[in-house]
C-alpha positions as CSV (number, residue, x, y, z in Angstrom):
1,X,-22.7,29.5,-22.0
2,X,-19.6,28.7,-24.4
3,X,-17.4,28.6,-20.7
4,X,-20.0,26.0,-19.8
5,X,-19.7,23.6,-23.1
6,X,-15.9,24.5,-22.3
7,X,-16.1,22.7,-19.0
8,X,-18.4,20.2,-19.6
9,X,-16.0,19.0,-22.9
10,X,-12.6,18.7,-20.4
11,X,-15.1,16.8,-18.0
12,X,-15.7,14.4,-21.0
13,X,-11.8,14.6,-22.1
14,X,-10.4,13.6,-18.3
15,X,-13.6,10.4,-18.0
16,X,-12.3,9.8,-20.9
17,X,-8.9,9.7,-20.9
18,X,-9.0,7.7,-17.3
19,X,-11.2,5.1,-19.0
20,X,-8.3,4.6,-21.6
21,X,-5.4,4.3,-18.6
22,X,-7.9,1.6,-17.0
23,X,-8.9,-0.6,-20.3
24,X,-4.7,-0.4,-21.2
25,X,-3.7,-1.3,-17.7
26,X,-6.8,-4.1,-18.0
27,X,-5.3,-5.5,-21.5
28,X,-1.4,-5.3,-19.9
29,X,-2.3,-7.2,-17.1
30,X,-4.7,-9.7,-18.9
31,X,-1.7,-10.2,-21.3
32,X,0.4,-11.1,-18.6
33,X,-2.6,-13.3,-16.6
34,X,-2.6,-15.4,-20.0
35,X,1.5,-15.7,-20.2
36,X,1.3,-17.2,-16.6
37,X,-1.7,-19.0,-16.5
38,X,0.0,-22.2,-16.9
39,X,1.9,-21.5,-13.9
40,X,1.0,-23.5,-10.4
41,X,0.1,-20.9,-7.8
42,X,2.7,-19.4,-5.2
43,X,2.2,-21.4,-2.1
44,X,0.8,-18.2,-0.4
45,X,-2.3,-18.0,-3.0
46,X,-3.0,-21.8,-2.2
47,X,-2.9,-21.1,1.7
48,X,-5.8,-18.3,0.6
49,X,-7.8,-20.9,-1.4
50,X,-7.3,-23.7,1.0
51,X,-8.2,-21.4,3.8
52,X,-11.1,-19.9,2.0
53,X,-12.7,-23.6,1.2
54,X,-12.8,-24.6,4.6
55,X,-13.7,-21.6,6.1
56,X,-17.2,-22.0,8.1
57,X,-16.8,-18.6,9.8
58,X,-15.3,-15.5,9.7
59,X,-13.5,-15.5,12.5
60,X,-12.3,-19.0,12.3
61,X,-8.7,-19.4,13.7
62,X,-5.9,-19.8,10.7
63,X,-3.0,-18.6,9.7
64,X,-4.1,-15.8,7.8
65,X,-6.3,-12.8,8.8
66,X,-10.0,-13.6,7.8
67,X,-11.0,-10.7,5.7
68,X,-9.2,-11.4,2.6
69,X,-10.0,-14.9,3.2
70,X,-13.7,-14.0,3.2
71,X,-13.3,-12.1,0.4
72,X,-11.5,-14.9,-1.8
73,X,-14.3,-17.4,-0.7
74,X,-17.2,-15.3,-2.0
75,X,-15.5,-14.4,-5.3
76,X,-14.8,-18.1,-5.6
77,X,-17.8,-19.0,-5.5
78,X,-18.7,-16.9,-8.5
79,X,-16.1,-18.8,-10.5
80,X,-17.6,-21.9,-9.2
81,X,-14.1,-22.4,-7.1
82,X,-11.6,-22.6,-9.6
83,X,-8.6,-21.6,-7.9
84,X,-7.2,-19.0,-11.0
85,X,-10.0,-16.5,-9.8
86,X,-7.7,-15.6,-7.2
87,X,-5.3,-14.1,-9.7
88,X,-8.3,-12.6,-11.3
89,X,-9.3,-10.7,-7.8
90,X,-5.8,-9.1,-7.7
91,X,-6.3,-8.0,-11.3
92,X,-9.6,-6.3,-10.9
93,X,-8.3,-4.7,-7.3
94,X,-5.0,-3.4,-9.0
95,X,-7.4,-1.7,-11.8
96,X,-9.2,-0.2,-8.4
97,X,-5.7,0.7,-7.3
98,X,-5.4,2.7,-10.6
99,X,-8.4,4.5,-10.2
100,X,-8.1,5.4,-6.5
101,X,-4.5,7.1,-7.6
102,X,-6.3,9.1,-10.3
103,X,-9.0,10.3,-7.6
104,X,-6.3,11.4,-5.3
105,X,-4.1,13.2,-7.6
106,X,-7.2,14.7,-9.4
107,X,-9.0,15.7,-6.4
108,X,-5.6,17.1,-4.0
109,X,-4.1,18.5,-6.9
110,X,-5.2,18.9,-10.6
111,X,-6.8,16.1,-13.2
112,X,-3.2,16.5,-14.9
113,X,-1.4,14.7,-11.9
114,X,-4.5,12.5,-11.5
115,X,-4.0,11.2,-15.2
116,X,-0.4,10.9,-15.5
117,X,0.6,9.3,-11.8
118,X,-2.4,6.7,-12.5
119,X,-1.1,5.9,-15.8
120,X,2.6,5.4,-13.7
121,X,1.0,2.6,-11.7
122,X,-1.0,0.7,-14.6
123,X,2.0,0.8,-16.7
124,X,4.4,-0.3,-13.7
125,X,6.5,-3.2,-14.8
126,X,6.2,-5.1,-11.2
127,X,2.8,-4.0,-10.5
128,X,1.5,-5.6,-13.9
129,X,2.9,-9.1,-12.6
130,X,2.5,-8.6,-9.1
131,X,-1.5,-8.1,-10.4
132,X,-1.9,-11.9,-11.5
133,X,0.0,-13.1,-8.5
134,X,-3.2,-13.7,-6.7
135,X,-1.8,-12.3,-3.5
136,X,-3.3,-9.7,-1.2
137,X,-1.0,-6.9,-1.8
138,X,-3.4,-4.6,-4.0
139,X,-6.3,-5.2,-2.1
140,X,-4.8,-3.9,1.2
141,X,-2.8,-1.2,-1.0
142,X,-6.4,-0.4,-2.4
143,X,-7.6,0.0,1.5
144,X,-5.1,2.4,2.3
145,X,-5.2,4.5,-0.4
146,X,-9.3,4.5,0.6
147,X,-8.5,5.4,3.8
148,X,-5.9,8.8,2.8
149,X,-8.5,10.0,0.3
150,X,-11.5,9.6,3.4
151,X,-8.8,11.2,6.1
152,X,-7.0,14.2,3.7
153,X,-8.9,14.7,0.7
154,X,-12.5,14.4,0.7
155,X,-14.7,17.8,1.1
156,X,-17.8,18.6,2.6
157,X,-18.0,15.6,4.8
158,X,-18.8,15.7,8.4
159,X,-15.8,14.6,11.2
160,X,-18.0,12.0,12.6
161,X,-19.1,10.4,9.0
162,X,-15.3,11.0,8.1
163,X,-14.6,8.9,11.3
164,X,-17.2,6.2,10.7
165,X,-15.7,5.5,7.7
166,X,-11.9,5.4,8.8
167,X,-13.4,3.0,11.5
168,X,-14.5,0.6,9.1
169,X,-11.6,1.3,6.5
170,X,-9.4,0.7,9.2
171,X,-10.6,-2.1,10.7
172,X,-10.6,-4.0,7.4
173,X,-7.3,-3.1,6.6
174,X,-6.6,-4.8,10.1
175,X,-8.5,-7.8,9.1
176,X,-6.2,-8.3,6.3
177,X,-2.8,-7.8,7.5
178,X,-2.9,-7.6,11.4
179,X,0.6,-5.9,11.3
180,X,-1.5,-2.9,9.9
181,X,-2.9,-2.3,13.6
182,X,0.3,-0.1,14.1
183,X,-0.4,1.6,10.4
184,X,-3.9,2.4,11.0
185,X,-2.9,3.8,14.7
186,X,0.0,6.2,13.2
187,X,-2.8,7.5,10.6
188,X,-5.3,8.3,13.2
189,X,-2.4,10.0,15.0
190,X,-1.4,11.7,12.1
191,X,-5.1,12.8,10.9
192,X,-5.6,13.8,14.2
193,X,-2.1,16.4,14.0
194,X,-3.8,17.8,10.2
195,X,-7.4,18.0,11.4
196,X,-7.3,19.3,15.2
197,X,-6.9,23.0,13.2
198,X,-10.3,22.7,12.0
199,X,-11.7,21.3,15.2
200,X,-12.8,23.8,18.3
201,X,-13.0,21.4,20.9
202,X,-9.4,19.4,20.6
203,X,-10.2,17.3,23.5
204,X,-13.5,16.2,22.3
205,X,-11.8,15.1,18.3
206,X,-9.1,13.2,20.2
207,X,-12.0,11.2,22.1
208,X,-13.4,10.7,19.1
209,X,-10.2,9.5,17.5
210,X,-9.7,6.9,20.5
211,X,-13.3,5.8,20.4
212,X,-12.8,5.1,16.0
213,X,-9.8,3.1,17.4
214,X,-11.0,1.0,20.2
215,X,-13.6,0.1,17.7
216,X,-11.3,-1.3,15.5
217,X,-9.6,-3.2,18.4
218,X,-13.2,-4.6,19.0
219,X,-13.5,-5.3,15.6
220,X,-10.0,-7.4,15.5
221,X,-10.3,-8.8,18.5
222,X,-12.8,-11.8,18.4
223,X,-10.1,-13.0,15.9
224,X,-7.2,-12.4,17.9
225,X,-8.8,-14.3,20.8
226,X,-8.9,-17.1,18.5
227,X,-5.3,-17.1,17.9
228,X,-4.4,-17.2,21.5
229,X,-6.8,-20.3,21.7
230,X,-6.0,-22.2,18.9
231,X,-2.1,-21.5,18.5
232,X,-1.3,-20.1,21.9
233,X,-0.5,-16.5,20.6
234,X,-2.4,-13.5,20.4
235,X,-0.7,-11.8,17.5
236,X,0.2,-15.5,15.6
237,X,0.7,-14.1,11.8
238,X,2.9,-11.4,12.9
239,X,5.1,-12.8,15.2
240,X,5.6,-15.7,12.6
241,X,7.1,-13.0,10.3
242,X,9.3,-11.8,12.7
243,X,10.6,-15.4,13.4
244,X,11.0,-15.4,9.2
245,X,12.8,-12.2,9.3
246,X,15.3,-13.3,12.4
247,X,15.8,-16.5,10.4
248,X,16.6,-14.8,7.1
249,X,19.2,-12.3,9.3
250,X,20.8,-14.5,11.3
251,X,20.7,-17.8,9.1
252,X,24.0,-20.1,10.1
253,X,24.8,-17.8,13.0
254,X,25.3,-19.6,16.2
255,X,22.2,-20.7,17.6
256,X,19.8,-20.0,14.8
257,X,18.6,-22.3,11.9
258,X,20.8,-22.8,9.1
259,X,19.9,-21.8,5.5
260,X,19.7,-25.7,4.9
261,X,16.9,-25.6,7.9
262,X,15.2,-22.3,6.8
263,X,14.8,-23.8,3.5
264,X,12.7,-26.5,4.6
265,X,11.0,-24.2,6.9
266,X,11.4,-20.5,7.2
267,X,9.4,-20.4,10.7
268,X,12.0,-22.5,12.2
269,X,13.3,-21.8,15.8
270,X,12.2,-20.2,19.0
271,X,9.2,-18.0,18.7
272,X,9.9,-14.5,18.6
273,X,7.6,-11.0,18.5
274,X,8.6,-8.2,16.1
275,X,9.3,-6.0,19.0
276,X,12.1,-8.5,20.2
277,X,13.1,-9.0,16.7
278,X,13.9,-5.0,16.4
279,X,14.6,-4.0,19.9
280,X,15.8,-7.0,21.4
281,X,18.3,-8.1,18.8
282,X,19.7,-4.9,17.5
283,X,20.9,-1.6,19.4
284,X,18.8,1.5,18.7
285,X,21.7,3.1,16.8
286,X,21.3,-0.2,14.3
287,X,17.7,-0.1,14.4
288,X,17.7,3.7,13.6
289,X,20.3,2.8,10.8
290,X,18.3,0.3,9.5
291,X,15.3,2.1,8.8
292,X,17.2,4.9,7.1
293,X,18.9,2.4,5.0
294,X,15.5,0.6,4.3
295,X,13.9,4.3,3.1
296,X,16.7,4.7,1.0
297,X,16.7,0.9,-0.5
298,X,12.8,1.3,-1.3
299,X,13.7,4.0,-3.8
300,X,17.2,3.3,-4.9
301,X,16.5,-0.7,-5.4
302,X,13.0,-1.6,-5.4
303,X,11.5,1.4,-7.3
304,X,14.1,1.8,-9.4
305,X,13.9,-2.2,-10.0
306,X,9.9,-1.8,-11.1
307,X,10.4,0.9,-13.4
308,X,12.2,-1.2,-16.0
309,X,12.8,0.7,-19.0
310,X,11.2,4.1,-17.0
311,X,14.2,4.3,-14.9
312,X,14.7,7.9,-15.6
313,X,11.9,8.9,-13.9
314,X,13.3,8.0,-10.6
315,X,14.7,11.3,-9.8
316,X,11.8,13.2,-10.7
317,X,9.2,11.1,-8.3
318,X,11.9,11.8,-5.3
319,X,11.8,15.6,-6.0
320,X,8.1,15.7,-6.9
321,X,7.7,14.0,-3.4
322,X,10.1,16.4,-1.6
323,X,8.4,19.3,-3.1
324,X,5.2,18.4,-1.7
325,X,6.5,17.9,1.6
326,X,6.8,21.8,1.5
327,X,3.5,22.4,0.5
328,X,0.1,21.7,1.5
329,X,0.2,18.3,-0.1
330,X,2.8,17.4,2.7
331,X,0.5,14.5,3.6
332,X,1.4,12.6,0.4
333,X,5.1,12.2,1.6
334,X,4.1,11.4,5.4
335,X,1.5,9.1,4.6
336,X,4.1,7.3,2.4
337,X,6.8,7.2,4.9
338,X,3.9,5.9,7.4
339,X,3.2,3.0,4.6
340,X,6.4,1.8,4.0
341,X,7.3,2.5,8.2
342,X,6.2,-1.3,9.3
343,X,8.4,-2.9,6.2
344,X,11.4,-0.2,6.0
345,X,13.4,-2.5,8.7
346,X,13.3,-5.4,6.8
347,X,14.3,-4.2,3.0
348,X,17.8,-4.2,3.6
349,X,18.2,-7.8,4.1
350,X,20.3,-9.5,1.8
351,X,20.6,-6.3,-0.9
352,X,24.1,-7.1,-2.4
353,X,26.1,-4.6,-3.9
354,X,25.1,-5.6,-7.5
355,X,21.5,-4.6,-6.6
356,X,20.0,-7.6,-5.9
357,X,17.1,-7.0,-3.6
358,X,16.8,-9.6,-1.1
359,X,12.9,-9.0,0.0
360,X,9.8,-9.7,-2.3
361,X,9.5,-6.5,-3.8
362,X,5.8,-6.5,-2.3
363,X,7.4,-5.0,1.4
364,X,8.8,-2.1,-0.5
365,X,5.7,-1.2,-3.4
366,X,2.8,-0.1,-1.3
367,X,5.5,3.3,-1.9
368,X,4.6,3.4,-5.5
369,X,1.7,5.2,-5.2
370,X,3.0,7.8,-3.5
371,X,6.0,7.7,-6.1
372,X,4.0,8.4,-9.2
373,X,2.0,11.0,-7.7
374,X,5.1,12.9,-6.7
375,X,6.3,12.6,-10.5
376,X,3.3,13.6,-12.2
377,X,3.4,16.7,-9.3
378,X,6.8,17.5,-10.7
379,X,6.1,17.4,-14.1
380,X,3.4,19.6,-13.4
381,X,5.6,21.8,-11.7
382,X,7.8,22.1,-14.6
383,X,4.8,22.6,-17.1
384,X,3.4,25.5,-15.2
385,X,7.1,27.2,-14.4
386,X,7.3,26.8,-18.4
387,X,4.4,28.6,-19.5
388,X,4.8,31.2,-16.5
389,X,7.9,31.9,-18.6
390,X,6.1,32.2,-21.7
391,X,3.5,34.4,-20.4
392,X,6.1,36.7,-18.7
393,X,7.9,36.7,-22.5
394,X,4.4,37.8,-23.8
395,X,4.0,40.6,-21.6
396,X,1.4,38.6,-19.4
397,X,-0.6,38.3,-23.0
398,X,0.0,34.6,-23.9
399,X,-2.9,32.8,-25.1
């Protein structure tokens, strides 16, 4: 009876702590919200607002993917179509992101790791500011964590049910950010690698995963078709981003827009696809080196800067991720590497020796929840080692 009471108290204590973290995170974000409430919405957020107000059908072609715009449209109706509501949408999405970090840490490792990692996400300097911008960053990254939770952590779920949920989440990810199509494919391939050992019929497993990806493609196809019909390009948003990155990298050089021209229009110049930008304008060696630099800068510049006054945590988070890679929790650093891959190539752009970052930090910050889990994992390893030493010194009778 006493053991049951202790377990019950532990559960309530854990729930109390995560509730405190969520409330504290909410207070920090609301404080930031009021500080910036008089500032105008960013151009991206204004675009989400105007497209949400004009949206008549889900697959209506626009320069942005439809799902987040559709969510914005529903959210705006709740708040009588007031533009500031989009800031609240990203704020509440960030709280859900904190909860998902806790859930992954708690279920994959221990309540201690769940609590510590959620706390690190809740107090992060940049994530607090980002949560009131009104962009889709928090919403999209919460979907990534949901995918990882179902794929690699959720227990007592059948393969068919898991794949059905992953298909739904994967389609949502792509309909929020089209570049996530490659991301989802990588996640599904890694899901097969990790789970194929549990499957008696690997060929049947491959067919099921292929079918899931086909369903995702079918869900996205009407949007792609509208892009082709209206804009003349299947992957219009992704191609636009490739043009912007090319202009940032090569501005002022012969045959490319000048800095003055791209200040007026970031998408000026010849249209280009992401693959042509990466592989057609760089050698394989350059691509390889750039990706390595991107992952390096992700931590050494972007995440380090986001830690603000807590930069001392940086080596512990990196060490924790490294230690995870050689444990049963290797899916955490591998999923982190997959998550950052679509943007790793552009992270070194315009980075100067004095530490100034050339790109918006949101391109690197999807790595932060994994970093927080790594830091919490490291702290638990230290505490466990310290406890083991005490037990050994007391002859195995430490209480």
